C-alpha positions as YAML, in Angstrom:
chain: A
units: angstrom
residues:
- id: 1
  name: UNK
  ca: [-0.23, 0.02, -0.05]
- id: 2
  name: UNK
  ca: [1.54, 3.41, -0.98]
- id: 3
  name: UNK
  ca: [0.30, 6.68, -0.99]
- id: 4
  name: UNK
  ca: [1.05, 9.25, -3.19]
- id: 5
  name: UNK
  ca: [2.73, 12.86, -2.18]
- id: 6
  name: UNK
  ca: [5.53, 15.46, -2.12]
- id: 7
  name: UNK
  ca: [8.70, 12.85, -1.98]
- id: 8
  name: UNK
  ca: [6.92, 10.11, -4.43]
- id: 9
  name: UNK
  ca: [5.14, 6.83, -2.70]
- id: 10
  name: UNK
  ca: [5.62, 6.46, 0.48]
- id: 11
  name: UNK
  ca: [4.84, 3.60, 2.39]
- id: 12
  name: UNK
  ca: [1.62, 3.36, 4.48]
- id: 13
  name: UNK
  ca: [2.49, 0.27, 6.64]
- id: 14
  name: UNK
  ca: [5.89, 1.82, 7.99]
- id: 15
  name: UNK
  ca: [3.64, 5.06, 8.56]
- id: 16
  name: UNK
  ca: [1.26, 3.56, 10.23]
- id: 17
  name: UNK
  ca: [3.41, 1.38, 12.59]
- id: 18
  name: UNK
  ca: [5.34, 5.01, 13.05]
- id: 19
  name: UNK
  ca: [2.74, 6.11, 14.24]
- id: 20
  name: UNK
  ca: [1.16, 3.23, 16.67]
- id: 21
  name: UNK
  ca: [4.98, 3.22, 18.44]
- id: 22
  name: UNK
  ca: [5.05, 7.29, 18.63]
- id: 23
  name: UNK
  ca: [1.80, 6.62, 20.60]
- id: 24
  name: UNK
  ca: [3.29, 3.60, 22.10]
- id: 25
  name: UNK
  ca: [6.23, 5.32, 23.46]
- id: 26
  name: UNK
  ca: [3.97, 8.03, 25.26]
- id: 27
  name: UNK
  ca: [2.31, 4.97, 27.61]
- id: 28
  name: UNK
  ca: [5.94, 3.98, 28.44]
- id: 29
  name: UNK
  ca: [6.74, 7.34, 29.43]
- id: 30
  name: UNK
  ca: [3.41, 8.64, 30.85]
- id: 31
  name: UNK
  ca: [4.78, 8.05, 34.44]
- id: 32
  name: UNK
  ca: [8.08, 10.04, 34.06]
- id: 33
  name: UNK
  ca: [6.02, 12.59, 33.14]
- id: 34
  name: UNK
  ca: [2.73, 12.43, 35.80]
- id: 35
  name: UNK
  ca: [5.52, 11.04, 38.57]
- id: 36
  name: UNK
  ca: [8.88, 11.38, 40.58]
- id: 37
  name: UNK
  ca: [11.36, 9.80, 38.54]
- id: 38
  name: UNK
  ca: [11.88, 6.68, 41.56]
- id: 39
  name: UNK
  ca: [8.37, 5.62, 40.85]
- id: 40
  name: UNK
  ca: [8.98, 4.95, 36.93]
- id: 41
  name: UNK
  ca: [10.74, 1.34, 37.85]
- id: 42
  name: UNK
  ca: [9.32, 1.38, 41.89]
- id: 43
  name: UNK
  ca: [5.98, 0.65, 42.25]
- id: 44
  name: UNK
  ca: [6.46, 1.59, 45.82]
- id: 45
  name: UNK
  ca: [9.05, 4.96, 45.63]
- id: 46
  name: UNK
  ca: [5.84, 6.85, 47.66]
- id: 47
  name: UNK
  ca: [4.72, 4.85, 49.70]
- id: 48
  name: UNK
  ca: [3.04, 1.44, 50.15]
- id: 49
  name: UNK
  ca: [1.45, 0.47, 46.29]
- id: 50
  name: UNK
  ca: [-2.42, -0.33, 45.95]
- id: 51
  name: UNK
  ca: [-2.56, -3.71, 44.21]
- id: 52
  name: UNK
  ca: [-3.53, -1.50, 40.61]
- id: 53
  name: UNK
  ca: [-0.67, 0.42, 41.17]
- id: 54
  name: UNK
  ca: [1.70, -3.18, 41.05]
- id: 55
  name: UNK
  ca: [-0.64, -4.64, 38.39]
- id: 56
  name: UNK
  ca: [0.00, -1.63, 36.14]
- id: 57
  name: UNK
  ca: [3.62, -1.75, 36.96]
- id: 58
  name: UNK
  ca: [3.74, -5.00, 36.24]
- id: 59
  name: UNK
  ca: [2.24, -5.07, 32.87]
- id: 60
  name: UNK
  ca: [4.63, -1.83, 31.82]
- id: 61
  name: UNK
  ca: [7.70, -3.45, 32.79]
- id: 62
  name: UNK
  ca: [6.45, -6.89, 30.75]
- id: 63
  name: UNK
  ca: [4.80, -5.75, 27.96]
- id: 64
  name: UNK
  ca: [5.57, -1.68, 27.18]
- id: 65
  name: UNK
  ca: [8.97, -0.39, 29.05]
- id: 66
  name: UNK
  ca: [11.18, -0.32, 26.16]
- id: 67
  name: UNK
  ca: [9.76, -2.26, 23.97]
- id: 68
  name: UNK
  ca: [8.06, 1.38, 22.43]
- id: 69
  name: UNK
  ca: [11.13, 3.15, 23.18]
- id: 70
  name: UNK
  ca: [13.19, -0.31, 21.14]
- id: 71
  name: UNK
  ca: [10.22, 0.07, 18.23]
- id: 72
  name: UNK
  ca: [10.73, 3.94, 18.14]
- id: 73
  name: UNK
  ca: [14.52, 2.98, 17.87]
- id: 74
  name: UNK
  ca: [13.92, 0.43, 14.97]
- id: 75
  name: UNK
  ca: [11.54, 2.50, 12.99]
- id: 76
  name: UNK
  ca: [14.53, 5.27, 13.15]
- id: 77
  name: UNK
  ca: [16.46, 3.00, 11.35]
- id: 78
  name: UNK
  ca: [14.66, 2.32, 8.79]
- id: 79
  name: UNK
  ca: [13.78, 5.78, 8.43]
- id: 80
  name: UNK
  ca: [17.19, 6.45, 8.12]
- id: 81
  name: UNK
  ca: [17.96, 4.35, 5.34]
- id: 82
  name: UNK
  ca: [14.45, 5.98, 3.28]
- id: 83
  name: UNK
  ca: [15.96, 9.68, 3.21]
- id: 84
  name: UNK
  ca: [19.46, 8.36, 2.20]
- id: 85
  name: UNK
  ca: [18.06, 6.16, -0.88]
- id: 86
  name: UNK
  ca: [16.11, 9.51, -1.21]
- id: 87
  name: UNK
  ca: [18.90, 11.94, -1.23]
- id: 88
  name: UNK
  ca: [21.02, 9.84, -3.40]
- id: 89
  name: UNK
  ca: [18.02, 9.13, -5.72]
- id: 90
  name: UNK
  ca: [17.44, 13.41, -6.26]
- id: 91
  name: UNK
  ca: [21.29, 13.56, -6.99]
- id: 92
  name: UNK
  ca: [22.04, 14.95, -3.39]
- id: 93
  name: UNK
  ca: [24.87, 14.17, -1.50]
- id: 94
  name: UNK
  ca: [23.56, 11.16, 0.70]
- id: 95
  name: UNK
  ca: [25.95, 11.80, 3.61]
- id: 96
  name: UNK
  ca: [25.42, 15.45, 3.46]
- id: 97
  name: UNK
  ca: [21.75, 14.95, 3.58]
- id: 98
  name: UNK
  ca: [21.76, 12.22, 6.76]
- id: 99
  name: UNK
  ca: [24.45, 14.24, 8.73]
- id: 100
  name: UNK
  ca: [22.87, 17.58, 8.17]
- id: 101
  name: UNK
  ca: [19.98, 15.64, 9.96]
- id: 102
  name: UNK
  ca: [21.36, 14.17, 12.78]
- id: 103
  name: UNK
  ca: [23.18, 17.50, 13.30]
- id: 104
  name: UNK
  ca: [19.79, 19.08, 13.72]
- id: 105
  name: UNK
  ca: [18.25, 16.82, 15.24]
- id: 106
  name: UNK
  ca: [21.09, 16.84, 18.24]
- id: 107
  name: UNK
  ca: [19.99, 20.21, 18.33]
- id: 108
  name: UNK
  ca: [16.48, 19.74, 18.65]
- id: 109
  name: UNK
  ca: [17.32, 16.87, 21.47]
- id: 110
  name: UNK
  ca: [19.37, 19.53, 23.80]
- id: 111
  name: UNK
  ca: [16.78, 22.03, 23.37]
- id: 112
  name: UNK
  ca: [13.60, 19.46, 24.18]
- id: 113
  name: UNK
  ca: [15.79, 18.17, 27.34]
- id: 114
  name: UNK
  ca: [16.92, 21.73, 28.90]
- id: 115
  name: UNK
  ca: [13.35, 23.60, 28.16]
- id: 116
  name: UNK
  ca: [10.79, 20.82, 28.00]
- id: 117
  name: UNK
  ca: [11.15, 17.59, 29.59]
- id: 118
  name: UNK
  ca: [14.17, 15.41, 30.49]
- id: 119
  name: UNK
  ca: [13.43, 12.35, 29.23]
- id: 120
  name: UNK
  ca: [14.35, 13.50, 25.46]
- id: 121
  name: UNK
  ca: [15.47, 10.27, 23.39]
- id: 122
  name: UNK
  ca: [16.07, 12.63, 19.97]
- id: 123
  name: UNK
  ca: [19.84, 13.72, 21.01]
- id: 124
  name: UNK
  ca: [20.47, 9.88, 21.64]
- id: 125
  name: UNK
  ca: [19.23, 8.69, 18.25]
- id: 126
  name: UNK
  ca: [21.15, 11.62, 16.70]
- id: 127
  name: UNK
  ca: [24.51, 10.75, 18.21]
- id: 128
  name: UNK
  ca: [23.59, 7.09, 17.55]
- id: 129
  name: UNK
  ca: [22.54, 7.98, 13.98]
- id: 130
  name: UNK
  ca: [26.07, 9.19, 13.23]
- id: 131
  name: UNK
  ca: [27.30, 5.33, 13.12]
- id: 132
  name: UNK
  ca: [24.36, 4.38, 10.84]
- id: 133
  name: UNK
  ca: [25.49, 5.56, 7.64]
- id: 134
  name: UNK
  ca: [28.33, 3.43, 7.76]
- id: 135
  name: UNK
  ca: [25.97, 0.51, 7.61]
- id: 136
  name: UNK
  ca: [23.88, 1.35, 4.99]
- id: 137
  name: UNK
  ca: [25.03, -1.24, 2.22]
- id: 138
  name: UNK
  ca: [25.08, -4.12, 4.21]
- id: 139
  name: UNK
  ca: [23.04, -6.98, 3.81]
- id: 140
  name: UNK
  ca: [20.01, -8.36, 6.18]
- id: 141
  name: UNK
  ca: [22.12, -10.47, 7.39]
- id: 142
  name: UNK
  ca: [25.14, -8.53, 7.95]
- id: 143
  name: UNK
  ca: [23.08, -6.06, 9.69]
- id: 144
  name: UNK
  ca: [21.66, -8.74, 12.03]
- id: 145
  name: UNK
  ca: [25.46, -9.88, 12.86]
- id: 146
  name: UNK
  ca: [26.86, -6.67, 13.25]
- id: 147
  name: UNK
  ca: [23.46, -5.86, 16.09]
- id: 148
  name: UNK
  ca: [25.10, -8.69, 18.12]
- id: 149
  name: UNK
  ca: [28.46, -7.01, 19.37]
- id: 150
  name: UNK
  ca: [26.56, -3.93, 20.55]
- id: 151
  name: UNK
  ca: [24.07, -5.71, 22.21]
- id: 152
  name: UNK
  ca: [26.68, -7.71, 23.50]
- id: 153
  name: UNK
  ca: [28.32, -4.39, 24.98]
- id: 154
  name: UNK
  ca: [25.08, -2.80, 25.90]
- id: 155
  name: UNK
  ca: [24.52, -5.41, 28.29]
- id: 156
  name: UNK
  ca: [28.10, -5.95, 29.63]
- id: 157
  name: UNK
  ca: [28.54, -2.28, 30.81]
- id: 158
  name: UNK
  ca: [25.48, -1.89, 33.04]
- id: 159
  name: UNK
  ca: [25.70, -5.94, 33.54]
- id: 160
  name: UNK
  ca: [29.01, -5.58, 35.09]
- id: 161
  name: UNK
  ca: [28.22, -2.83, 37.45]
- id: 162
  name: UNK
  ca: [25.06, -4.73, 38.78]
- id: 163
  name: UNK
  ca: [27.13, -8.16, 39.43]
- id: 164
  name: UNK
  ca: [29.32, -5.68, 41.71]
- id: 165
  name: UNK
  ca: [26.64, -4.25, 43.03]
- id: 166
  name: UNK
  ca: [25.29, -7.47, 43.98]
- id: 167
  name: UNK
  ca: [28.27, -8.51, 45.11]
- id: 168
  name: UNK
  ca: [28.31, -5.74, 47.31]
- id: 169
  name: UNK
  ca: [25.28, -6.35, 49.01]
- id: 170
  name: UNK
  ca: [25.86, -10.03, 49.70]
- id: 171
  name: UNK
  ca: [28.82, -9.11, 51.15]
- id: 172
  name: UNK
  ca: [31.36, -10.81, 49.04]
- id: 173
  name: UNK
  ca: [33.63, -8.05, 47.13]
- id: 174
  name: UNK
  ca: [37.46, -7.97, 48.24]
- id: 175
  name: UNK
  ca: [37.44, -5.14, 50.63]
- id: 176
  name: UNK
  ca: [40.08, -2.97, 48.58]
- id: 177
  name: UNK
  ca: [36.62, -2.22, 46.07]
- id: 178
  name: UNK
  ca: [34.05, -3.45, 48.83]
- id: 179
  name: UNK
  ca: [33.36, 0.62, 50.43]
- id: 180
  name: UNK
  ca: [33.01, 2.15, 47.16]
- id: 181
  name: UNK
  ca: [30.68, -0.05, 46.00]
- id: 182
  name: UNK
  ca: [28.25, 0.06, 49.07]
- id: 183
  name: UNK
  ca: [28.62, 3.55, 49.10]
- id: 184
  name: UNK
  ca: [27.44, 3.81, 45.70]
- id: 185
  name: UNK
  ca: [24.75, 1.04, 46.32]
- id: 186
  name: UNK
  ca: [23.53, 3.21, 49.42]
- id: 187
  name: UNK
  ca: [22.79, 6.03, 47.36]
- id: 188
  name: UNK
  ca: [20.82, 4.64, 44.44]
- id: 189
  name: UNK
  ca: [18.82, 2.67, 47.34]
- id: 190
  name: UNK
  ca: [17.99, 6.40, 48.60]
- id: 191
  name: UNK
  ca: [17.61, 7.68, 45.18]
- id: 192
  name: UNK
  ca: [15.20, 4.80, 44.15]
- id: 193
  name: UNK
  ca: [13.93, 3.59, 47.69]
- id: 194
  name: UNK
  ca: [10.26, 4.46, 48.94]
- id: 195
  name: UNK
  ca: [9.64, 7.74, 50.52]
- id: 196
  name: UNK
  ca: [13.03, 9.13, 50.16]
- id: 197
  name: UNK
  ca: [14.42, 12.66, 50.08]
- id: 198
  name: UNK
  ca: [14.85, 12.44, 46.50]
- id: 199
  name: UNK
  ca: [10.95, 11.59, 45.87]
- id: 200
  name: UNK
  ca: [10.18, 14.73, 47.89]
- id: 201
  name: UNK
  ca: [12.48, 16.76, 46.38]
- id: 202
  name: UNK
  ca: [11.38, 15.78, 42.92]
- id: 203
  name: UNK
  ca: [7.99, 16.90, 44.09]
- id: 204
  name: UNK
  ca: [8.84, 20.28, 45.13]
- id: 205
  name: UNK
  ca: [11.30, 20.95, 42.04]
- id: 206
  name: UNK
  ca: [8.26, 20.04, 39.65]
- id: 207
  name: UNK
  ca: [5.62, 21.62, 41.67]
- id: 208
  name: UNK
  ca: [7.43, 24.70, 41.12]
- id: 209
  name: UNK
  ca: [8.16, 27.37, 38.83]
- id: 210
  name: UNK
  ca: [9.28, 27.23, 35.44]
- id: 211
  name: UNK
  ca: [12.78, 29.05, 35.95]
- id: 212
  name: UNK
  ca: [13.63, 26.80, 38.76]
- id: 213
  name: UNK
  ca: [13.22, 23.43, 36.96]
- id: 214
  name: UNK
  ca: [15.28, 24.74, 33.85]
- id: 215
  name: UNK
  ca: [17.72, 25.77, 36.44]
- id: 216
  name: UNK
  ca: [17.75, 21.99, 37.78]
- id: 217
  name: UNK
  ca: [18.28, 20.65, 34.19]
- id: 218
  name: UNK
  ca: [20.98, 22.94, 33.07]
- id: 219
  name: UNK
  ca: [22.52, 22.74, 36.26]
- id: 220
  name: UNK
  ca: [22.49, 19.84, 38.16]
- id: 221
  name: UNK
  ca: [21.26, 17.49, 35.34]
- id: 222
  name: UNK
  ca: [23.51, 19.38, 32.99]
- id: 223
  name: UNK
  ca: [25.57, 16.60, 31.89]
- id: 224
  name: UNK
  ca: [22.74, 13.78, 31.35]
- id: 225
  name: UNK
  ca: [22.49, 13.70, 27.55]
- id: 226
  name: UNK
  ca: [25.73, 12.52, 27.65]
- id: 227
  name: UNK
  ca: [25.76, 10.14, 30.63]
- id: 228
  name: UNK
  ca: [22.41, 8.28, 29.25]
- id: 229
  name: UNK
  ca: [24.38, 8.31, 25.84]
- id: 230
  name: UNK
  ca: [26.79, 6.37, 27.53]
- id: 231
  name: UNK
  ca: [24.57, 3.98, 29.09]
- id: 232
  name: UNK
  ca: [21.89, 3.11, 26.47]
- id: 233
  name: UNK
  ca: [23.91, 3.79, 23.05]
- id: 234
  name: UNK
  ca: [25.14, 0.24, 22.33]
- id: 235
  name: UNK
  ca: [21.58, -0.85, 23.00]
- id: 236
  name: UNK
  ca: [20.17, 1.86, 20.63]
- id: 237
  name: UNK
  ca: [22.59, 1.20, 17.49]
- id: 238
  name: UNK
  ca: [21.67, -2.15, 17.59]
- id: 239
  name: UNK
  ca: [17.98, -1.83, 17.85]
- id: 240
  name: UNK
  ca: [18.67, 0.64, 14.70]
- id: 241
  name: UNK
  ca: [20.77, -1.69, 13.10]
- id: 242
  name: UNK
  ca: [17.44, -4.56, 13.29]
- id: 243
  name: UNK
  ca: [15.35, -1.91, 12.17]
- id: 244
  name: UNK
  ca: [17.45, -1.67, 8.71]
- id: 245
  name: UNK
  ca: [17.57, -5.08, 8.33]
- id: 246
  name: UNK
  ca: [13.65, -5.31, 8.91]
- id: 247
  name: UNK
  ca: [13.38, -2.73, 6.30]
- id: 248
  name: UNK
  ca: [15.35, -4.09, 3.87]
- id: 249
  name: UNK
  ca: [13.95, -7.55, 4.79]
- id: 250
  name: UNK
  ca: [10.53, -5.76, 3.66]
- id: 251
  name: UNK
  ca: [8.93, -7.09, 7.38]
- id: 252
  name: UNK
  ca: [8.36, -3.19, 8.02]
- id: 253
  name: UNK
  ca: [7.16, -2.20, 4.61]
- id: 254
  name: UNK
  ca: [3.97, -4.48, 5.27]
- id: 255
  name: UNK
  ca: [5.26, -7.00, 2.11]
- id: 256
  name: UNK
  ca: [4.96, -10.27, 4.43]
- id: 257
  name: UNK
  ca: [2.05, -12.62, 4.42]
- id: 258
  name: UNK
  ca: [-0.18, -12.28, 7.68]
- id: 259
  name: UNK
  ca: [0.68, -15.38, 8.64]
- id: 260
  name: UNK
  ca: [4.55, -15.04, 8.72]
- id: 261
  name: UNK
  ca: [3.40, -11.60, 10.73]
- id: 262
  name: UNK
  ca: [1.47, -14.03, 13.30]
- id: 263
  name: UNK
  ca: [3.71, -16.32, 13.55]
- id: 264
  name: UNK
  ca: [6.66, -14.03, 14.30]
- id: 265
  name: UNK
  ca: [4.49, -12.33, 16.95]
- id: 266
  name: UNK
  ca: [3.55, -15.60, 18.53]
- id: 267
  name: UNK
  ca: [6.98, -16.26, 18.80]
- id: 268
  name: UNK
  ca: [8.56, -13.75, 19.97]
- id: 269
  name: UNK
  ca: [6.28, -13.02, 22.86]
- id: 270
  name: UNK
  ca: [6.06, -16.78, 23.73]
- id: 271
  name: UNK
  ca: [9.80, -16.51, 24.31]
- id: 272
  name: UNK
  ca: [10.24, -12.88, 25.51]
- id: 273
  name: UNK
  ca: [7.32, -13.00, 28.08]
- id: 274
  name: UNK
  ca: [8.67, -15.85, 30.47]
- id: 275
  name: UNK
  ca: [11.75, -14.30, 31.31]
- id: 276
  name: UNK
  ca: [10.51, -10.76, 31.56]
- id: 277
  name: UNK
  ca: [7.82, -11.88, 33.93]
- id: 278
  name: UNK
  ca: [10.41, -13.44, 36.13]
- id: 279
  name: UNK
  ca: [12.49, -10.62, 36.34]
- id: 280
  name: UNK
  ca: [8.98, -8.68, 37.60]
- id: 281
  name: UNK
  ca: [8.76, -11.52, 40.03]
- id: 282
  name: UNK
  ca: [12.29, -11.03, 41.25]
- id: 283
  name: UNK
  ca: [11.98, -7.08, 41.39]
- id: 284
  name: UNK
  ca: [8.63, -7.70, 43.85]
- id: 285
  name: UNK
  ca: [10.61, -10.42, 45.99]
- id: 286
  name: UNK
  ca: [13.64, -7.84, 46.27]
- id: 287
  name: UNK
  ca: [11.23, -5.44, 47.79]
- id: 288
  name: UNK
  ca: [11.71, -3.54, 44.79]
- id: 289
  name: UNK
  ca: [15.73, -2.74, 45.63]
- id: 290
  name: UNK
  ca: [17.90, -0.65, 43.48]
- id: 291
  name: UNK
  ca: [20.15, -3.75, 42.91]
- id: 292
  name: UNK
  ca: [16.85, -5.79, 41.65]
- id: 293
  name: UNK
  ca: [15.50, -2.72, 39.40]
- id: 294
  name: UNK
  ca: [19.09, -1.68, 37.99]
- id: 295
  name: UNK
  ca: [19.78, -5.17, 36.65]
- id: 296
  name: UNK
  ca: [16.52, -6.53, 35.41]
- id: 297
  name: UNK
  ca: [15.81, -2.64, 33.71]
- id: 298
  name: UNK
  ca: [19.17, -1.67, 32.42]
- id: 299
  name: UNK
  ca: [20.81, -5.33, 31.95]
- id: 300
  name: UNK
  ca: [19.17, -8.78, 32.26]
- id: 301
  name: UNK
  ca: [16.13, -7.59, 30.43]
- id: 302
  name: UNK
  ca: [17.79, -6.42, 26.99]
- id: 303
  name: UNK
  ca: [17.83, -9.42, 24.85]
- id: 304
  name: UNK
  ca: [14.06, -10.18, 25.66]
- id: 305
  name: UNK
  ca: [13.11, -6.38, 24.98]
- id: 306
  name: UNK
  ca: [14.63, -6.73, 21.81]
- id: 307
  name: UNK
  ca: [12.65, -10.36, 21.42]
- id: 308
  name: UNK
  ca: [9.12, -8.67, 22.19]
- id: 309
  name: UNK
  ca: [10.02, -5.34, 20.02]
- id: 310
  name: UNK
  ca: [10.17, -7.17, 17.05]
- id: 311
  name: UNK
  ca: [7.05, -9.37, 18.34]
- id: 312
  name: UNK
  ca: [5.35, -5.85, 18.90]
- id: 313
  name: UNK
  ca: [5.97, -5.10, 15.31]
- id: 314
  name: UNK
  ca: [4.94, -8.06, 13.91]
- id: 315
  name: UNK
  ca: [1.77, -8.01, 15.95]
- id: 316
  name: UNK
  ca: [1.19, -4.40, 14.49]
- id: 317
  name: UNK
  ca: [2.30, -5.19, 11.05]
- id: 318
  name: UNK
  ca: [-0.44, -8.16, 11.38]
- id: 319
  name: UNK
  ca: [-3.04, -6.12, 13.06]
- id: 320
  name: UNK
  ca: [-2.60, -3.08, 9.96]
- id: 321
  name: UNK
  ca: [-2.99, -6.11, 7.00]
- id: 322
  name: UNK
  ca: [-6.13, -7.93, 8.65]
- id: 323
  name: UNK
  ca: [-7.85, -5.61, 11.07]
- id: 324
  name: UNK
  ca: [-7.93, -2.32, 10.12]
- id: 325
  name: UNK
  ca: [-9.75, -0.70, 7.52]
- id: 326
  name: UNK
  ca: [-8.12, 2.21, 5.27]
- id: 327
  name: UNK
  ca: [-10.06, 5.04, 7.11]
- id: 328
  name: UNK
  ca: [-7.62, 3.47, 10.32]
- id: 329
  name: UNK
  ca: [-4.29, 2.89, 8.24]
- id: 330
  name: UNK
  ca: [-4.64, 6.17, 6.72]
- id: 331
  name: UNK
  ca: [-4.77, 7.77, 10.42]
- id: 332
  name: UNK
  ca: [-2.29, 6.13, 11.78]
- id: 333
  name: UNK
  ca: [-0.16, 6.71, 8.81]
- id: 334
  name: UNK
  ca: [-0.48, 10.41, 9.17]
- id: 335
  name: UNK
  ca: [0.39, 10.48, 12.93]
- id: 336
  name: UNK
  ca: [3.38, 8.44, 11.85]
- id: 337
  name: UNK
  ca: [4.44, 10.91, 9.45]
- id: 338
  name: UNK
  ca: [4.12, 13.21, 11.54]
- id: 339
  name: UNK
  ca: [6.23, 11.32, 14.77]
- id: 340
  name: UNK
  ca: [8.54, 14.42, 15.55]
- id: 341
  name: UNK
  ca: [5.77, 17.05, 15.85]
- id: 342
  name: UNK
  ca: [3.60, 14.44, 18.04]
- id: 343
  name: UNK
  ca: [6.28, 13.23, 20.02]
- id: 344
  name: UNK
  ca: [7.76, 16.90, 21.23]
- id: 345
  name: UNK
  ca: [4.08, 18.44, 21.24]
- id: 346
  name: UNK
  ca: [3.23, 15.65, 23.67]
- id: 347
  name: UNK
  ca: [5.97, 16.88, 26.14]
- id: 348
  name: UNK
  ca: [4.83, 20.26, 25.83]
- id: 349
  name: UNK
  ca: [0.99, 18.98, 26.50]
- id: 350
  name: UNK
  ca: [1.64, 16.75, 29.10]
- id: 351
  name: UNK
  ca: [4.51, 18.62, 31.16]
- id: 352
  name: UNK
  ca: [1.71, 21.39, 31.04]
- id: 353
  name: UNK
  ca: [-0.68, 19.20, 32.67]
- id: 354
  name: UNK
  ca: [1.68, 17.94, 35.22]
- id: 355
  name: UNK
  ca: [4.14, 20.59, 36.14]
- id: 356
  name: UNK
  ca: [3.54, 23.66, 38.47]
- id: 357
  name: UNK
  ca: [3.70, 25.83, 35.79]
- id: 358
  name: UNK
  ca: [0.43, 24.73, 34.45]
- id: 359
  name: UNK
  ca: [-2.15, 22.32, 35.89]
- id: 360
  name: UNK
  ca: [-0.11, 20.94, 38.79]
- id: 361
  name: UNK
  ca: [-1.26, 17.41, 38.85]
- id: 362
  name: UNK
  ca: [2.27, 16.18, 39.09]
- id: 363
  name: UNK
  ca: [2.69, 13.15, 41.84]
- id: 364
  name: UNK
  ca: [-1.55, 13.57, 42.48]
- id: 365
  name: UNK
  ca: [-2.85, 10.55, 40.05]
- id: 366
  name: UNK
  ca: [-2.35, 7.21, 40.15]
- id: 367
  name: UNK
  ca: [-0.47, 4.62, 37.75]
- id: 368
  name: UNK
  ca: [-3.67, 3.46, 36.21]
- id: 369
  name: UNK
  ca: [-5.58, 6.59, 35.80]
- id: 370
  name: UNK
  ca: [-2.56, 8.09, 33.84]
- id: 371
  name: UNK
  ca: [-3.78, 6.16, 31.27]
- id: 372
  name: UNK
  ca: [-6.79, 8.36, 30.52]
- id: 373
  name: UNK
  ca: [-3.94, 10.86, 30.24]
- id: 374
  name: UNK
  ca: [-2.74, 8.78, 26.97]
- id: 375
  name: UNK
  ca: [-6.18, 7.64, 25.48]
- id: 376
  name: UNK
  ca: [-6.61, 11.51, 25.35]
- id: 377
  name: UNK
  ca: [-3.10, 12.65, 23.92]
- id: 378
  name: UNK
  ca: [-3.35, 9.51, 21.17]
- id: 379
  name: UNK
  ca: [-6.76, 10.62, 20.16]
- id: 380
  name: UNK
  ca: [-5.31, 14.00, 19.20]
- id: 381
  name: UNK
  ca: [-2.77, 13.07, 17.35]
- id: 382
  name: UNK
  ca: [-5.28, 10.64, 15.17]
- id: 383
  name: UNK
  ca: [-7.15, 13.76, 15.10]
- id: 384
  name: UNK
  ca: [-4.89, 16.51, 13.93]
- id: 385
  name: UNK
  ca: [-2.77, 14.86, 12.15]
- id: 386
  name: UNK
  ca: [-4.37, 13.88, 8.93]
- id: 387
  name: UNK
  ca: [-6.41, 17.17, 8.40]
- id: 388
  name: UNK
  ca: [-2.78, 18.94, 8.92]
- id: 389
  name: UNK
  ca: [-1.21, 16.79, 6.06]
- id: 390
  name: UNK
  ca: [-4.35, 17.30, 3.60]
- id: 391
  name: UNK
  ca: [-3.25, 20.93, 4.00]
- id: 392
  name: UNK
  ca: [0.69, 20.72, 4.26]
- id: 393
  name: UNK
  ca: [3.10, 18.91, 3.10]
- id: 394
  name: UNK
  ca: [4.59, 18.11, 6.46]
- id: 395
  name: UNK
  ca: [3.95, 18.24, 9.92]
- id: 396
  name: UNK
  ca: [5.28, 21.71, 11.66]
- id: 397
  name: UNK
  ca: [8.52, 20.36, 13.13]
- id: 398
  name: UNK
  ca: [9.05, 18.09, 10.14]
- id: 399
  name: UNK
  ca: [9.00, 21.30, 8.03]
- id: 400
  name: UNK
  ca: [11.26, 22.64, 10.34]
- id: 401
  name: UNK
  ca: [13.83, 20.02, 10.57]
- id: 402
  name: UNK
  ca: [13.97, 19.57, 6.97]
- id: 403
  name: UNK
  ca: [14.36, 23.26, 6.12]
- id: 404
  name: UNK
  ca: [17.33, 23.33, 8.32]
- id: 405
  name: UNK
  ca: [18.98, 20.13, 7.21]
- id: 406
  name: UNK
  ca: [18.84, 21.37, 3.66]
- id: 407
  name: UNK
  ca: [19.83, 24.97, 4.76]
- id: 408
  name: UNK
  ca: [16.78, 26.52, 2.63]
- id: 409
  name: UNK
  ca: [12.98, 26.82, 3.44]
- id: 410
  name: UNK
  ca: [10.96, 23.89, 2.00]
- id: 411
  name: UNK
  ca: [7.45, 24.23, 0.35]
- id: 412
  name: UNK
  ca: [5.12, 23.86, 3.20]
- id: 413
  name: UNK
  ca: [1.58, 24.46, 1.89]
- id: 414
  name: UNK
  ca: [-0.50, 21.79, -0.59]
- id: 415
  name: UNK
  ca: [-1.26, 23.65, -3.98]
- id: 416
  name: UNK
  ca: [-4.66, 22.86, -5.24]
- id: 417
  name: UNK
  ca: [-5.17, 20.93, -8.54]
- id: 418
  name: UNK
  ca: [-7.69, 22.71, -10.61]
- id: 419
  name: UNK
  ca: [-10.27, 19.80, -11.72]
...
């Protein structure tokens, strides 16, 4: 299925799954928008959790957390190939087009982080994207093989720290390193544990003024984009390479048969879900301590998160092919074509709802009711993206990104064709 527009034939299936991904990433991020950060991984961070809180956290950990970011990352890799191929076909420098886009994406990411919301992924994507150009001509098999060392490093870096923390907790470290690791463990428990000063500090910060929040991000959190780059770059590059491979294999373009998508979805979920459920139970039985949370969310879950991410992609493509009509596909595809705008607008809307300079609901809504805000934002994306694109070639931020990347203002408004 294709849609003809300014850039020629567009892959509606790829746009549609990107639309689902940009909506799904809000389901992953909504807790971080609305509650202090310790609550993101620890349902007991604000005090004894209700049954609904634990159930919502459990479901999110197994099926949503990291999977939606993973799908967004895979689709970024696929879209990178489209941009490179489009530039080459138009006689422009493929390298120039790619690296210019990454430069401006990094700028947008830093603006997003410092001025809007701390959970930015754009800077991470831009930095990881610098390497993607080197892999553009590889085969599907080569891309998948290259993803393996990136994932292994992504697991080994936090995994080695988790092992040291677990040994410090068990008292089995050599004396010369035990003291420093126990100090680090105590700090992590202080930052992530229930009803800690860190929780109260975030409540006061995000219910305060906009100026105070920006000062905190540019000061105490000023180096966080680089910290997150070091922690998540390896896994993210691996996911992007898988996305490039799935695009080249036609999986992300809707060209597989429905039975094949169904088989992939079932296989991935059946293999990945049990160990993820096991990791969720491990955290629960450990009382959500720092060692259990860090190991489960940053290191041990990576291979299973990745497998389930592929399963989600297959399931969504199966549903797009078999359970949606043209009207739904067009709405999803429009949201996907405006994913950059929808992602940043979501941050603006959610921080305005929850932060003190807006409605001030931060910390006052339970985990389960938070998904009502997701539903509202999803509806807004689906309602506004299609009519916007009927009038304009690009979403507003897509247009700005494109204009900056090409160093000239791009045509925006569609010209009506006389009948």
